[in-house]
Each structure stands twice: as structure tokens, then as C-alpha cells.
C-alpha positions as CSV (number, residue, x, y, z in Angstrom):
1,M,-4.0,369.3,116.4
2,S,-4.6,366.9,113.5
3,V,-2.2,366.7,110.5
4,T,-4.8,368.2,108.2
5,S,-5.4,371.1,110.7
6,E,-1.6,371.8,110.8
7,L,-1.4,371.7,107.0
8,R,-4.4,374.0,106.7
9,R,-2.6,376.6,108.8
10,T,0.7,376.1,106.8
11,V,-1.0,376.5,103.5
12,A,-3.0,379.5,104.6
13,D,0.3,381.2,105.8
14,L,2.1,380.4,102.6
15,H,-0.6,382.2,100.6
16,R,0.4,385.3,102.3
17,E,3.9,384.9,100.8
18,L,2.3,385.1,97.3
19,T,0.8,388.5,98.1
20,K,3.9,389.6,99.9
21,Y,6.0,389.0,96.9
22,E,3.3,390.3,94.5
23,L,3.0,387.1,92.6
24,V,-0.8,387.2,92.5
25,I,-3.7,389.6,92.2
26,W,-7.4,389.4,93.3
27,T,-8.2,385.7,93.9
28,A,-5.8,384.2,91.3
29,G,-3.1,381.7,92.2
30,N,-3.0,378.8,94.7
31,V,-0.8,376.8,97.0
32,S,-1.4,373.1,97.9
33,A,0.2,370.6,100.1
34,R,0.2,366.8,100.1
35,V,-1.1,365.2,103.4
36,P,1.7,362.9,104.5
37,G,0.9,359.2,104.3
38,Q,-2.6,359.8,102.9
39,D,-4.0,360.2,99.4
40,L,-5.2,363.7,100.3
41,M,-4.1,367.3,99.7
42,V,-4.9,370.7,101.2
43,I,-5.6,373.5,98.7
44,K,-7.0,377.0,98.5
45,P,-10.7,377.4,97.8
46,S,-12.0,378.8,94.5
47,G,-12.6,382.5,94.2
48,V,-12.0,383.5,97.9
49,S,-10.2,386.7,98.7
50,Y,-6.7,386.5,100.1
51,D,-7.9,388.5,103.1
52,D,-10.2,385.7,104.0
53,L,-7.8,382.8,103.5
54,G,-7.4,381.6,107.1
55,P,-6.9,378.0,108.0
56,D,-10.6,377.3,108.2
57,A,-11.1,378.4,104.6
58,M,-8.6,375.8,103.3
59,V,-10.2,372.6,101.8
60,V,-9.0,369.0,101.8
61,T,-9.5,366.9,98.7
62,D,-8.5,363.5,97.6
63,L,-5.9,363.1,94.8
64,H,-8.6,363.2,92.2
65,G,-9.9,366.5,93.4
66,K,-13.0,365.3,95.3
67,L,-13.8,367.4,98.3
68,V,-13.2,365.6,101.6
69,E,-13.2,368.4,104.2
70,G,-14.2,372.1,104.0
71,E,-17.1,374.4,103.4
72,Y,-15.9,375.8,100.0
73,A,-15.5,374.5,96.5
74,P,-11.8,373.7,95.8
75,S,-9.6,375.8,93.5
76,S,-10.3,375.6,89.8
77,D,-6.7,374.3,89.5
78,T,-7.3,371.4,91.8
79,A,-7.2,368.8,89.0
80,A,-3.8,369.9,87.9
81,H,-2.3,369.8,91.5
82,A,-3.9,366.4,92.1
83,Y,-2.4,365.0,88.9
84,V,1.0,366.2,89.9
85,Y,0.8,364.5,93.3
86,R,-0.4,361.2,91.7
87,H,2.5,361.1,89.3
88,M,5.3,362.7,91.2
89,P,5.5,361.1,94.6
90,E,8.6,363.2,95.5
91,V,6.5,366.4,95.3
92,N,4.7,367.5,98.5
93,G,3.9,371.1,97.5
94,V,2.5,372.8,94.3
95,V,2.1,376.5,93.6
96,H,0.5,378.3,90.7
97,T,0.7,382.0,90.1
98,H,0.3,384.5,87.3
99,S,3.3,386.5,88.4
100,P,3.8,389.1,85.6
101,Y,7.4,388.5,84.3
102,A,7.2,384.7,84.4
103,T,3.8,384.8,82.8
104,A,5.1,387.1,80.1
105,W,7.7,384.4,79.2
106,A,4.8,381.8,79.2
107,A,2.8,384.1,76.8
108,R,5.8,384.0,74.5
109,G,6.1,380.3,74.8
110,E,9.8,380.8,75.4
111,P,12.0,379.0,78.0
112,I,14.0,381.3,80.4
113,P,17.6,380.6,79.4
114,C,20.2,379.8,82.1
115,V,22.2,383.0,81.9
116,L,22.4,383.6,85.7
117,T,24.1,381.6,88.4
118,M,20.9,381.9,90.4
119,I,19.0,380.0,87.6
120,A,21.7,377.3,87.6
121,D,21.6,377.1,91.4
122,E,17.8,377.0,91.9
123,F,16.6,375.4,88.6
124,G,19.5,373.4,87.3
125,G,19.3,374.8,83.8
126,E,16.8,376.7,81.6
127,I,13.2,377.0,82.9
128,P,11.1,375.0,80.5
129,V,7.8,375.7,78.7
130,G,4.9,373.3,79.0
131,P,2.2,372.8,76.5
132,F,-1.0,374.8,76.1
133,A,-3.8,373.2,78.0
134,L,-7.4,374.2,79.0
135,I,-8.3,374.4,82.7
136,G,-10.7,372.0,84.3
137,D,-9.4,368.5,83.8
138,D,-6.0,366.6,83.9
139,S,-4.6,368.4,80.8
140,I,-2.6,371.0,82.7
141,G,-1.3,368.4,85.2
142,K,-0.2,366.1,82.4
143,G,1.7,369.0,80.8
144,I,3.4,369.9,84.0
145,V,4.5,366.3,84.7
146,E,5.6,365.5,81.2
147,T,7.7,368.7,81.1
148,L,9.3,368.4,84.5
149,R,10.2,364.7,84.0
150,T,12.9,365.7,81.5
151,S,14.2,368.7,83.5
152,R,15.8,369.4,86.8
153,S,13.7,372.6,87.1
154,T,11.1,372.9,89.8
155,A,9.2,375.4,87.7
156,V,7.4,375.1,84.4
157,L,5.9,377.9,82.3
158,M,2.6,376.6,81.0
159,R,2.2,378.2,77.5
160,N,-0.3,381.1,77.4
161,H,-1.2,380.5,81.0
162,G,1.5,381.0,83.6
163,P,4.0,379.3,86.0
164,F,3.6,376.2,88.2
165,T,6.2,375.3,90.7
166,V,6.8,372.1,92.7
167,G,8.8,371.3,95.8
168,A,9.7,368.6,98.3
169,T,7.7,370.8,100.8
170,P,5.0,373.4,100.2
171,R,7.4,376.1,101.3
172,A,10.0,374.9,98.8
173,A,7.4,375.2,96.0
174,V,6.6,378.8,97.2
175,K,10.4,379.6,97.2
176,S,10.6,378.3,93.7
177,A,7.8,380.6,92.6
178,V,9.4,383.6,94.2
179,M,12.8,382.9,92.7
180,L,11.2,382.2,89.3
181,E,9.7,385.6,89.1
182,D,12.9,387.3,90.2
183,V,15.0,385.6,87.5
184,A,12.3,386.1,84.9
185,R,12.4,389.8,85.5
186,T,16.2,390.0,85.6
187,V,16.6,388.1,82.3
188,H,14.0,390.3,80.7
189,F,16.0,393.4,81.7
190,A,19.2,391.8,80.4
191,L,17.7,391.1,77.0
192,Q,16.6,394.7,76.7
193,L,20.3,395.6,76.7
194,G,21.4,393.0,74.2
195,K,22.4,389.3,74.0
196,A,22.6,387.3,77.2
197,E,25.1,384.4,77.1
198,P,24.0,381.0,78.5
199,I,26.3,379.5,81.2
200,E,28.2,376.4,79.9
201,Q,26.6,373.1,81.0
202,E,29.6,371.9,83.0
203,H,29.4,375.1,85.1
204,V,25.6,374.8,85.4
205,D,26.1,371.2,86.8
206,R,28.7,372.3,89.3
207,L,26.6,375.3,90.5
208,Y,23.5,373.2,90.9
209,Q,25.3,370.5,92.8
210,R,26.9,373.0,95.2
211,Y,23.7,374.9,95.8
212,Q,21.5,371.8,96.3
213,N,24.0,369.8,98.5
214,V,26.4,372.2,100.1
215,Y,24.9,375.7,100.4
216,G,23.3,376.8,103.7
217,Q,23.1,375.1,107.1
């Protein structure tokens, strides 16, 4: 099985995680993966039902969004994913959803404050807001890259649009999207009860270091 064939299957499987965790509706949202050692990526096609997203439905494009393999037109967010891969070589997976709580924070144009240890662990501080940008060209990708370059976060809330997450692997980017929605919901609930106190920076740094370098197997 070729590398792109394996990645098509991986990306198709990861799209099921988006529906499992209720991060998307209808045909919205997408997962992509960089093809190792090549200036290519695998991404979801545009406007195809999640029920029909098997490996054969995935498409391969170059890192400027030009279709290389596949029968369908690439996702409408392809230009944004491609820009991230061109400018963030450490990123091998990108996810975009319209998950409701994270998107609500994006609609407000408000960062999610680091008021939970889970936020410190996973995102290394507050989850930042990126600029408003129209879909269709590099504008969204530029906003993602510019915002994440000054943050340890793997997630950005693109203003009036929704969340994008990145990862060293496609699965890591999906995990970030799942965790993002969870903390966006919890912090929303907390703020309904009153003020939520941010964690002190020295503690954020220690939590992030432990989780990223010690936690797990």
C-alpha cells in the first residue's frame, strides 16, 4: 500500500472522530494530513457527506491546493491547510470544525482564558483568537500561522468563523479539536456562575512541561 493510500485511510478514519465527538454537522469541517517527504497533503473533498467519506473519497493536493489525485474537488478550506503546511514545517495535521462552544468564543472574538489545568496541559496558556478572514485564498491560513507563531497553543479561534487546530500528527490535531471543544464548554459554564480566575503563569509553565514531556507512556 502506498503512503498516500495509507494516509487516505487514516484521514477518512479521523473524520469519524469529528462526528463521534459532535464537532461537525452536515458536510462542514475537515481533517488533512501532510504526506511525509513530499509537498503534498491528503484532505477531505468539498461538500461530501460524512457517511460517504471512505478512503477512496479523500483527495491529494499539492501545498498550493492543486488537485493531484482523486475524483472530487478538494475542501473549500484547502488553501488554509496548504498555507499552514508551507509555513509550519513541524505541523503534519490540520483540523477545522465549527464545534458549537469553541465557535461561540470565536463569534465573540474572545480568547479562552487559561482557567483550567487541562487548558494549561494541552494548550500551554489561553487559546488565542485569530483575525477575521474570508474563505477561498491564503487569508485564513495567514491568520492561523501569524497567531500560532506567538503562542504555544495548537488551537486558534478564527474570528467569526471557528476553530482550527494543528498537530505533529493528524491524530494529534484531532485530539486538540476534541479537547478544545471540551474546555470551551466548561469555561462557558464556569463564567455563567461568576468570575473564573486564570492560573498563574509559573504554574501554567510547569503544568505544560509535565504534560508534554512526562505524562503518559
